[in-house]
C-alpha distance (Angstrom), angle and dihedral (degrees) to the residues before:
residue distance angle dihedral
M1 . . .
L2 3.84 . .
I3 3.67 116.7 .
K4 3.84 88.6 -123.4
D5 3.84 87.0 63.9
R6 3.77 92.5 54.1
G7 3.81 94.8 58.9
R8 3.77 124.4 111.1
A9 3.73 127.1 -176.0
G10 3.89 112.2 -93.0
R11 3.78 97.9 16.4
R12 3.73 114.5 134.7
G13 3.76 138.6 -180.0
Y14 3.77 96.8 -167.1
R15 3.82 142.0 29.7
L16 3.83 120.2 -149.0
P17 3.80 119.1 -150.9
E18 3.66 119.6 -106.8
F19 3.87 115.8 -91.8
D20 3.76 110.9 -96.7
V21 3.88 94.7 -175.8
E22 3.79 131.0 65.4
R23 3.75 113.1 -80.0
V24 3.78 118.4 -121.6
G25 3.76 115.6 -140.7
L26 3.73 113.0 -114.5
E27 3.76 89.9 -133.7
D28 3.80 86.7 64.9
V29 3.83 95.6 59.8
I30 3.85 105.1 21.2
P31 3.84 124.2 53.1
E32 3.77 112.7 -113.7
R33 3.72 93.9 -120.5
H34 3.75 88.9 64.7
L35 3.79 98.9 49.7
R36 3.83 117.5 107.4
R37 3.78 112.9 -118.5
E38 3.77 96.3 -170.2
K39 3.76 130.4 50.6
P40 3.85 111.3 -101.9
D41 3.81 115.1 -107.0
L42 3.78 98.0 -115.0
P43 3.79 128.9 147.5
E44 3.72 116.9 -102.7
V45 3.81 102.6 -141.0
D46 3.80 143.4 154.6
E47 3.78 125.8 -113.2
P48 3.88 96.0 -101.8
A49 3.79 90.7 55.8
V50 3.87 91.2 50.7
I51 3.75 91.8 48.1
R52 3.77 96.2 47.0
H53 3.79 92.1 44.9
Y54 3.76 94.5 57.3
T55 3.70 95.6 37.0
N56 3.81 91.3 56.1
L57 3.81 90.3 47.8
S58 3.82 88.3 53.6
R59 3.79 89.3 55.2
K60 3.80 89.0 59.6
N61 3.83 89.5 57.6
W62 3.86 121.2 93.8
G63 3.76 115.9 -139.7
I64 3.77 141.8 159.0
D65 3.83 89.6 -105.8
T66 3.73 91.6 62.7
N67 3.85 107.2 31.7
F68 3.76 148.7 6.9
Y69 3.84 115.7 -76.2
P70 3.89 110.7 -161.7
L71 3.85 93.2 175.0
G72 3.76 106.4 155.1
S73 3.81 116.5 -133.6
C74 3.74 90.6 17.3
T75 3.88 105.7 79.6
M76 3.83 94.1 -146.0
K77 3.77 97.4 -176.1
H78 3.77 131.7 152.6
N79 3.69 113.6 -80.3
P80 3.89 111.9 -141.8
R81 3.80 111.3 -118.8
A82 3.78 89.6 -135.6
N83 3.82 88.1 74.0
E84 3.75 91.6 51.8
E85 3.82 90.7 52.1
A86 3.75 88.7 50.0
A87 3.81 91.8 54.2
K88 3.75 91.4 47.8
I89 3.89 94.4 57.2
P90 3.89 101.7 126.7
G91 3.87 90.3 -131.0
F92 3.82 87.0 62.4
A93 3.86 104.0 27.5
T94 3.84 96.1 50.5
L95 3.74 99.4 45.1
H96 3.70 119.9 123.1
P97 3.84 120.2 -142.3
L98 3.78 94.3 -131.1
Q99 3.76 94.7 56.1
P100 3.79 113.0 122.3
E101 3.80 115.4 -94.8
E102 3.90 93.0 -114.7
Q103 3.88 87.3 62.8
V104 3.76 97.6 52.2
Q105 3.72 103.1 42.6
G106 3.82 91.5 128.0
A107 3.78 91.1 55.1
L108 3.84 93.4 48.3
E109 3.81 90.1 49.0
V110 3.74 89.8 56.7
M111 3.77 91.7 50.5
H112 3.81 90.4 47.0
D113 3.66 92.9 48.4
L114 3.84 90.3 48.7
Q115 3.77 92.5 51.1
G116 3.84 87.3 54.9
Y117 3.84 93.1 49.2
L118 3.71 93.5 51.0
S119 3.85 89.5 45.0
E120 3.88 86.1 53.9
I121 3.82 93.7 47.7
S122 3.75 95.5 46.7
G123 3.80 98.7 35.1
L124 3.78 88.6 -130.7
P125 3.84 119.7 128.1
A126 3.89 102.1 -141.1
V127 3.79 130.5 52.9
S128 3.85 139.0 -175.9
L129 3.78 123.1 -165.3
Q130 3.86 94.1 -171.7
P131 3.85 102.8 101.6
A132 3.84 115.6 95.2
A133 3.93 98.7 -151.3
G134 3.84 144.2 5.5
A135 3.80 95.4 -90.4
H136 3.78 87.1 46.6
G137 3.82 90.1 52.5
E138 3.80 88.9 49.7
L139 3.80 92.7 52.0
T140 3.83 91.6 45.6
S141 3.83 89.5 51.6
I142 3.78 95.3 50.4
L143 3.79 93.2 42.1
M144 3.89 85.7 58.1
V145 3.85 90.0 52.0
A146 3.87 88.5 50.2
R147 3.87 90.9 49.1
Y148 3.80 90.6 47.8
F149 3.84 93.7 55.0
E150 3.84 89.1 43.2
E151 3.76 89.4 54.2
V152 3.70 96.6 50.6
G153 3.84 91.9 42.8
D154 3.75 98.6 -117.7
E155 3.84 102.1 145.5
S156 3.84 93.1 169.5
R157 3.78 94.8 80.6
T158 3.77 102.0 99.6
T159 3.80 105.7 138.0
V160 3.75 137.5 71.8
L161 3.78 118.6 -165.6
V162 3.82 120.8 -138.4
P163 3.78 125.3 -172.1
S164 3.82 117.0 -132.5
T165 3.75 90.4 -114.5
A166 3.82 94.3 59.5
H167 3.67 126.1 120.8
G168 3.87 112.6 -89.7
T169 3.81 91.3 -112.3
N170 3.78 94.9 61.3
P171 3.85 99.5 78.7
A172 3.75 88.0 41.6
T173 3.75 89.8 53.5
A174 3.80 93.5 50.2
T175 3.83 90.0 50.2
M176 3.78 93.9 48.6
A177 3.79 91.0 50.3
G178 3.82 90.1 57.3
F179 3.85 99.3 -99.1
K180 3.82 132.8 118.6
A181 3.80 111.1 -116.9
K182 3.81 117.1 -134.8
E183 3.83 122.8 -170.4
I184 3.85 123.8 -130.1
G185 3.77 118.7 -157.9
L186 3.89 131.8 -132.9
D187 3.77 134.1 -109.0
E188 3.72 126.3 -131.1
R189 3.87 90.1 -82.1
G190 3.82 94.7 56.3
C191 3.78 92.9 -105.7
V192 3.74 132.0 117.4
E193 3.78 114.1 -67.0
V194 3.74 98.6 -118.1
E195 3.81 97.6 -162.0
E196 3.77 92.2 48.7
L197 3.75 87.4 51.0
R198 3.80 91.3 48.1
A199 3.80 91.2 52.7
A200 3.84 92.0 48.0
V201 3.84 98.1 49.1
D202 3.75 115.3 93.4
E203 3.80 143.5 130.9
T204 3.86 90.5 -62.0
T205 3.88 91.9 59.3
A206 3.79 114.6 107.1
A207 3.91 98.2 172.0
L208 3.86 149.2 -27.1
M209 3.78 114.1 -125.9
I210 3.73 104.9 -146.9
T211 3.81 129.8 -178.8
N212 3.85 110.6 -150.8
P213 2.91 116.2 -146.0
N214 3.75 84.4 26.2
T215 3.84 126.4 -138.9
L216 3.76 92.1 -86.8
G217 3.86 86.6 63.8
V218 3.77 87.9 -113.7
Y219 3.96 119.5 135.0
E220 3.75 112.2 -128.8
Q221 3.85 100.7 -115.9
N222 3.78 93.5 -170.3
I223 3.78 97.2 50.9
E224 3.76 94.5 123.7
E225 3.90 94.4 49.6
I226 3.86 86.0 47.7
S227 3.83 92.1 54.0
E228 3.88 90.9 48.0
I229 3.84 90.9 52.2
L230 3.75 90.9 52.7
H231 3.73 96.4 42.8
D232 3.68 94.2 47.4
A233 3.86 85.3 58.8
G234 3.80 92.2 48.4
A235 3.98 91.5 -109.4
F236 3.74 130.0 130.1
L237 3.76 129.6 -116.2
Y238 3.86 111.3 -136.4
M239 3.77 117.7 -168.7
D240 3.80 121.3 -154.4
G241 3.79 102.6 -137.8
A242 3.64 99.2 -161.0
N243 3.76 90.8 115.3
V244 3.80 98.8 45.1
N245 3.86 86.9 123.1
A246 3.82 86.9 80.1
I247 3.86 99.0 53.3
M248 3.82 111.7 23.1
G249 3.72 110.4 125.6
R250 3.89 91.9 14.7
M251 3.77 102.6 58.2
R252 3.81 130.5 27.4
P253 3.87 108.3 -155.5
A254 3.79 93.7 -148.4
E255 3.85 88.1 63.3
A256 3.83 88.9 60.1
G257 3.85 92.0 51.3
V258 3.77 101.9 -92.7
D259 3.69 113.5 157.5
V260 3.84 103.0 -173.6
M261 3.80 134.2 6.4
H262 3.73 141.9 162.4
F263 3.85 132.7 -131.3
N264 3.72 128.0 -146.1
L265 3.69 97.8 -140.6
H266 3.80 87.7 -180.0
K267 3.77 92.2 60.5
T268 3.75 106.0 30.5
F269 3.77 100.2 32.1
S270 3.81 107.6 43.3
T271 3.77 117.4 -88.1
P272 3.77 116.7 133.1
H273 3.77 103.2 -115.5
G274 3.83 114.8 179.8
G275 3.80 121.5 131.6
G276 3.71 102.3 25.6
G277 3.73 104.7 -48.5
P278 2.91 166.1 -145.8
G279 3.86 100.8 -88.4
C280 3.69 151.0 151.4
G281 3.84 124.6 -148.2
A282 3.77 97.1 -170.9
I283 3.89 117.0 -173.0
A284 3.80 133.9 -140.9
C285 3.72 123.5 -166.2
S286 3.80 149.1 170.3
E287 3.80 126.7 -90.0
A288 3.89 89.4 -101.5
L289 3.86 91.6 60.5
A290 3.87 98.8 34.7
P291 3.81 97.0 93.0
F292 3.73 89.8 59.0
R293 3.84 98.4 55.3
P294 3.84 115.2 124.0
D295 3.79 116.6 -100.0
P296 2.83 142.2 -76.2
V297 3.85 110.5 46.9
V298 3.87 122.8 164.6
E299 3.77 120.0 -112.1
K300 3.76 130.1 -176.6
A301 3.76 117.9 -131.2
G302 3.83 111.7 -174.9
D303 3.81 104.4 -52.0
A304 3.75 96.5 -22.2
Y305 3.82 133.3 79.5
R306 3.82 125.8 -137.9
L307 3.70 142.5 179.6
A308 3.81 113.5 -110.0
R309 3.82 136.0 -177.5
P310 3.85 114.8 -132.2
E311 3.72 114.2 -117.1
K312 3.92 99.6 -103.5
S313 3.75 96.9 16.1
I314 3.79 119.4 176.2
G315 3.81 85.0 -134.7
R316 3.80 131.6 -118.4
I317 3.73 119.7 -24.5
M318 3.80 96.0 174.9
G319 3.78 136.3 35.0
F320 3.74 114.4 -92.1
H321 3.83 114.8 -26.8
G322 3.88 105.3 -30.0
N323 3.82 133.2 -97.8
F324 3.70 97.8 -29.4
G325 3.85 95.8 -177.7
V326 3.70 91.3 58.2
M327 3.67 89.8 50.8
V328 3.84 92.6 54.8
R329 3.85 89.8 51.2
A330 3.84 91.2 49.6
W331 3.83 91.1 48.5
N332 3.75 93.8 51.3
Y333 3.80 94.6 44.9
I334 3.76 91.8 51.7
R335 3.77 91.8 46.8
M336 3.75 93.4 48.6
H337 3.80 91.7 52.6
G338 3.79 96.5 38.7
P339 3.86 111.2 166.3
E340 3.71 90.1 -9.8
L341 3.82 89.8 71.1
K342 3.87 83.7 107.8
D343 3.79 88.3 67.4
V344 3.71 88.2 68.9
T345 3.78 92.1 57.9
D346 3.87 92.7 42.7
M347 3.92 92.1 54.5
A348 3.75 92.1 42.0
V349 3.80 91.1 53.5
L350 3.94 92.8 42.7
N351 3.82 92.5 51.0
A352 3.83 93.1 51.9
N353 3.74 94.1 45.8
Y354 3.77 90.9 48.4
V355 3.82 92.7 55.0
R356 3.83 91.9 43.4
A357 3.81 91.9 52.1
R358 3.82 92.6 49.2
I359 3.77 98.2 49.6
R360 3.84 98.2 37.9
E361 3.85 96.5 96.4
K362 3.87 92.1 56.7
Y363 3.81 101.2 29.2
R364 3.78 126.3 54.3
I365 3.84 111.7 -118.6
P366 3.86 104.5 -159.1
Y367 3.87 92.3 -164.7
D368 3.82 98.7 32.9
T369 3.92 99.3 -175.9
L370 3.77 135.4 106.6
C371 3.84 101.7 -60.7
K372 3.72 131.4 -162.0
H373 3.83 122.9 -126.5
E374 3.80 96.0 -32.9
F375 3.73 140.7 18.8
T376 3.83 140.7 -160.4
A377 3.81 122.0 -115.2
Q378 3.66 135.1 179.2
P379 3.91 125.8 -147.4
P380 3.88 119.6 -107.1
K381 3.74 113.4 -84.0
G382 3.86 111.9 -72.9
K383 3.76 94.2 27.4
R384 3.85 130.8 98.0
A385 3.80 127.3 -137.0
L386 3.85 88.6 -126.4
D387 3.80 92.2 56.1
I388 3.89 92.9 47.9
A389 3.83 87.7 49.3
K390 3.82 93.3 50.7
G391 3.77 91.4 46.2
L392 3.82 90.2 53.7
I393 3.78 88.7 58.6
D394 3.87 88.7 58.3
R395 3.74 88.0 51.9
G396 3.83 94.4 53.1
F397 3.80 97.4 -100.4
H398 3.82 131.7 122.1
P399 3.93 105.3 -127.2
P400 3.81 118.3 -113.8
T401 3.84 118.9 -117.9
I402 3.75 108.5 -65.3
Y403 3.98 129.9 -159.8
F404 3.77 90.2 16.5
P405 3.06 130.2 135.7
L406 3.72 91.1 43.0
V407 3.77 94.1 -148.3
V408 3.88 89.2 72.8
K409 3.75 118.2 68.3
E410 3.81 114.6 -128.2
A411 3.80 88.0 0.4
M412 3.82 125.5 -169.9
L413 3.72 112.4 -166.9
I414 3.88 108.5 -159.7
E415 3.77 124.1 -167.7
P416 3.84 116.2 172.5
T417 3.88 94.2 179.4
E418 3.81 122.8 -146.8
T419 3.84 96.7 -85.0
E420 3.76 99.3 70.8
P421 3.80 121.6 95.5
K422 3.76 124.5 -132.3
E423 3.81 91.3 -106.6
T424 3.89 91.9 62.3
L425 3.91 90.9 44.7
D426 3.78 90.9 50.2
A427 3.82 94.0 49.4
F428 3.93 88.4 46.7
V429 3.83 91.4 50.6
D430 3.83 91.1 44.7
A431 3.78 87.3 57.6
L432 3.73 93.3 48.5
L433 3.73 91.3 50.8
E434 3.76 92.1 48.6
L435 3.86 89.7 51.4
A436 3.70 90.8 49.2
E437 3.94 88.0 62.8
A438 3.85 94.5 39.7
D439 3.80 121.8 112.3
P440 3.77 110.5 -96.8
G441 3.84 90.0 -136.2
E442 3.79 90.8 55.3
L443 3.86 91.7 51.3
E444 3.77 90.8 53.4
E445 3.73 89.4 69.1
A446 3.90 95.3 49.6
P447 2.85 137.1 154.3
E448 3.74 99.3 47.4
R449 3.73 101.4 153.6
A450 3.82 100.5 47.2
F451 3.72 126.0 103.0
T452 3.83 89.3 -103.7
R453 3.86 130.4 26.6
R454 3.68 125.1 -126.1
L455 3.70 113.1 -58.3
D456 3.73 127.7 -131.2
E457 3.83 93.0 -117.9
T458 3.80 97.1 -169.8
R459 3.73 90.8 52.5
A460 3.86 92.5 45.3
A461 3.72 88.8 53.0
R462 3.76 96.0 48.2
Q463 3.85 97.5 37.2
L464 3.90 98.0 37.2
V465 3.81 113.3 179.6
A466 3.85 102.3 -159.0
R467 3.77 98.3 175.0
W468 3.85 138.8 28.4
């Protein structure tokens, strides 16, 4: 029942005190043309009705606090509540970005420490915490590359190369930064085709945007050779760090020749991130690109911390200093794990390979090799990824990412994350195996036990109802 249907005239869930100051006529402060002439059609309800309405609505939501979320490419893992508590400390949560530096030394110390931690994890010497999301970190990185070539007077660098396994934002980023995006294909292992890359790299190449591990869940085994090809041509290697959850503590990108990369602090380092935010797409870069970082960055002078502008900064890309609450959570997460941060990687990789091994006899695995934190599967012959996804909803599981990456037909991208126990993984696998044997006609009607039945997605897109 809608809350509007529960209303009855005269019901109230509150009582405001009588005014003890002189009333000001609305006409004195609001133009007459903006005044309402009729009473708004709002339900008149008591407090229990309101509470029950919104509580019941919340039960229809799907969240990581209630269920397993195997969304590939998203790293929807449990976020320890200790990190939430750290972000809520009044000394952090109530700061104002315009406070003088001497009043916010603790916050600046957290930011300075986090810059150092991300530098250590990446192997790159310089960090900026400014970007607000992964795509924002991509754009920041490529804008820095563009500014570098502008600074050295090389106007020939007009192209950014993008592998076909890249995240969808990569070619958009290259275009927004003023470059022409050119696609590079894959070899039989699902990695960048090195010879195609070698032929494509020339004096017009500014950078390659590689995701490693890539969106197939495959580690780019030729990453060092790829970096050499680019560096020999005077170009940069950018690494999309959306999948750092699969390598941190085990591989430092700089040691493979990466010049600049972004982190998704909200994915890898423990900020809840459904529904568009909040986020932080911090970047790390080489000495050559460090002067072009956005400002501000945090520096230490003696015992004090201060905000500073890099020498040839591309300028601000975010209001004030970035999403500070996300930084606090990441700082706390890294501090809690310490040197054992690599255990996160190990368990994420183990979980993904366990699920892959258990379903491989019923599902097609297009690149069936040791994967990293996620892997791509295809439904059994005669079934669609969409129908498997809807069938999982009936069995109490959120579907994995489907129809991405685009290079795999009927793709299902599965990422268990490191925070799920074996019992949950086994139940998920059992549901997948059951669906592999289900009648295709039956699956076309799924979900049958969810709050809503299957939508006509074409009609929904064409006849969108954005308000009720």
